[in-house]
C-alpha positions as CSV (number, residue, x, y, z in Angstrom):
1,M,14.0,-22.8,25.6
2,S,11.4,-20.4,24.5
3,L,9.3,-20.5,21.2
4,L,11.3,-18.0,19.6
5,D,14.6,-19.7,20.4
6,Q,13.3,-23.2,19.2
7,I,12.0,-21.0,15.9
8,I,15.6,-19.7,15.2
9,E,17.4,-22.6,15.6
10,N,15.0,-24.6,13.1
11,L,15.4,-21.9,10.5
12,P,17.4,-23.4,7.7
13,E,21.0,-21.5,7.0
14,V,24.0,-22.0,5.1
15,K,26.5,-23.9,6.6
16,S,29.7,-22.5,7.5
17,P,32.8,-23.5,6.2
18,Q,34.9,-26.5,7.8
19,Q,38.1,-24.0,7.7
20,K,38.5,-21.1,9.5
21,R,40.0,-19.4,6.7
22,L,38.8,-19.9,3.2
23,P,42.3,-19.3,0.1
24,F,40.8,-16.4,-2.0
25,N,40.4,-19.0,-5.2
26,E,37.6,-20.5,-3.2
27,K,36.1,-17.0,-1.8
28,L,35.8,-16.0,-5.5
29,K,34.4,-18.8,-6.8
30,W,31.4,-18.8,-4.4
31,T,31.2,-15.0,-5.1
32,L,31.2,-15.5,-8.5
33,I,28.7,-18.6,-8.5
34,G,26.4,-16.3,-6.2
35,L,26.7,-13.4,-9.0
36,V,25.9,-16.1,-11.9
37,L,22.8,-17.2,-10.0
38,F,21.7,-13.4,-9.4
39,F,21.8,-12.5,-12.8
40,V,20.1,-15.7,-13.8
41,L,16.8,-15.5,-11.2
42,G,17.2,-11.8,-12.7
43,L,15.9,-13.1,-16.1
44,I,13.3,-15.3,-15.3
45,P,9.9,-13.5,-15.7
46,L,7.1,-13.6,-13.3
47,F,4.4,-16.1,-14.6
48,G,0.9,-14.5,-14.5
49,L,2.4,-10.8,-14.4
50,G,-0.2,-8.4,-16.6
51,E,1.3,-5.7,-19.4
52,N,1.7,-3.2,-16.5
53,A,4.5,-0.1,-16.2
54,L,7.1,-1.5,-15.0
55,Q,9.2,1.5,-16.2
56,Q,7.7,3.0,-12.9
57,F,10.0,0.9,-10.4
58,E,13.0,1.9,-13.0
59,F,15.0,4.1,-10.5
60,L,13.7,2.2,-7.8
61,S,15.6,-1.1,-9.4
62,I,18.7,0.2,-8.9
63,I,18.7,1.6,-5.5
64,L,17.4,-2.0,-4.3
65,G,19.2,-4.0,-6.3
66,A,16.2,-5.7,-8.2
67,S,15.0,-6.6,-11.3
68,F,11.3,-5.9,-12.1
69,G,9.1,-8.0,-13.2
70,S,11.5,-11.0,-12.2
71,I,11.1,-13.8,-10.0
72,I,13.8,-11.0,-8.0
73,S,11.9,-8.2,-8.4
74,L,12.3,-8.0,-4.0
75,G,15.7,-7.3,-4.8
76,I,17.8,-7.0,-1.3
77,G,14.9,-4.7,0.0
78,P,13.7,-7.2,2.7
79,L,16.8,-8.2,4.0
80,V,18.3,-4.3,4.8
81,T,15.0,-2.8,6.2
82,S,15.1,-6.2,8.4
83,S,18.5,-5.4,9.5
84,I,18.1,-1.3,10.1
85,V,14.9,-2.4,12.2
86,L,16.8,-4.6,14.3
87,Q,20.1,-2.4,14.6
88,L,17.8,0.1,15.7
89,L,16.2,-1.8,18.6
90,T,19.4,-2.9,19.6
91,G,20.9,0.4,19.7
92,T,18.1,2.0,21.3
93,G,18.1,-0.5,24.3
94,I,14.7,-1.8,23.6
95,L,15.8,-5.3,22.5
96,N,18.5,-6.0,25.0
97,L,21.2,-8.1,23.4
98,D,25.2,-8.3,23.6
99,L,26.4,-8.6,20.2
100,T,30.0,-9.3,22.1
101,Q,28.5,-12.3,23.1
102,P,28.3,-15.4,20.6
103,E,25.2,-16.5,21.7
104,S,23.4,-12.8,21.3
105,R,24.6,-12.5,18.2
106,K,23.3,-15.9,16.8
107,K,19.8,-15.0,18.1
108,F,20.5,-11.4,16.4
109,Q,21.5,-12.9,13.3
110,G,18.1,-14.8,14.0
111,L,15.7,-12.8,14.3
112,Q,17.1,-10.7,11.1
113,K,16.4,-13.7,9.3
114,I,13.0,-14.0,10.9
115,G,12.5,-10.1,10.4
116,A,13.3,-10.8,6.4
117,I,11.2,-13.5,5.8
118,F,8.3,-11.3,7.5
119,F,9.6,-7.9,4.8
120,I,9.3,-10.5,2.3
121,I,6.0,-11.8,2.5
122,F,5.0,-8.3,3.6
123,E,6.5,-6.4,0.6
124,A,5.4,-9.6,-2.0
125,G,1.9,-8.8,-0.7
126,I,2.1,-5.2,-1.2
127,Y,3.4,-5.0,-4.5
128,V,0.5,-7.7,-6.3
129,L,-2.2,-6.6,-4.0
130,M,-1.5,-2.8,-4.5
131,G,-1.3,-3.4,-8.3
132,G,2.5,-2.2,-8.9
133,L,3.1,-5.9,-9.9
134,A,-0.3,-7.4,-10.6
135,P,-1.8,-9.6,-13.1
136,S,-3.8,-8.5,-16.5
137,Q,-6.8,-6.2,-15.7
138,L,-8.5,-8.3,-18.4
139,L,-8.8,-11.3,-15.5
140,A,-10.0,-8.5,-12.8
141,G,-12.8,-9.9,-10.8
142,T,-12.6,-13.7,-11.9
143,P,-11.2,-16.5,-10.0
144,A,-8.7,-16.5,-12.2
145,F,-7.4,-13.2,-11.0
146,A,-7.3,-14.3,-7.4
147,T,-5.2,-17.4,-8.5
148,L,-2.6,-15.1,-10.3
149,E,-2.0,-13.0,-7.4
150,M,-1.5,-15.3,-5.0
151,L,1.3,-17.5,-7.6
152,L,2.9,-13.8,-8.2
153,I,3.0,-13.6,-4.2
154,F,4.3,-17.1,-4.2
155,Q,6.9,-16.5,-7.2
156,L,8.4,-13.1,-5.1
157,F,8.3,-15.2,-1.6
158,L,10.6,-18.0,-3.4
159,G,12.7,-15.3,-4.9
160,G,13.2,-13.1,-1.7
161,I,13.9,-16.8,0.0
162,L,16.7,-17.1,-2.8
163,I,18.4,-13.9,-2.7
164,M,18.1,-14.3,1.2
165,F,20.3,-17.5,0.9
166,M,22.7,-15.7,-1.4
167,D,23.3,-13.4,0.9
168,E,24.0,-15.7,3.9
169,L,26.6,-17.5,1.1
170,I,28.3,-14.4,1.0
171,N,28.4,-13.4,4.2
172,E,29.9,-16.9,5.7
173,L,32.7,-16.9,3.2
């Protein structure tokens, strides 16, 4: 078993339901729980975020399913990016996976999750370190500024991971 297979095997995941087919009411319940959780997370502001121009992200927030300035500022962007990249790699034959086989599908989903985690970290770092979602500029050059940057990246990472698990929950229904 390769290192990649071991990593995929040990990734946390949302368990599939025991029943082959869930009743509609059960699916509706879990979908509403995911929706309410998404809206609640959209209300949790990022701690340490400075007074910067969040208006520049207004249109982008519609496309990405995000709420800039909140813990879910990354939205579904990392998940979609990971999915598109893997589909392109598989479709062009660069990544040799036969998605009709259950083992290959499982590997594809694991790679998609690893890619999503990579893009969550990458996008969180870019947003914070490039100044889009940055601490107050009054603290620039102080140790507190770097600490707040790392805290913002961690919060964005946490929000991205929660979105990833909510997506997995809805897909398992």
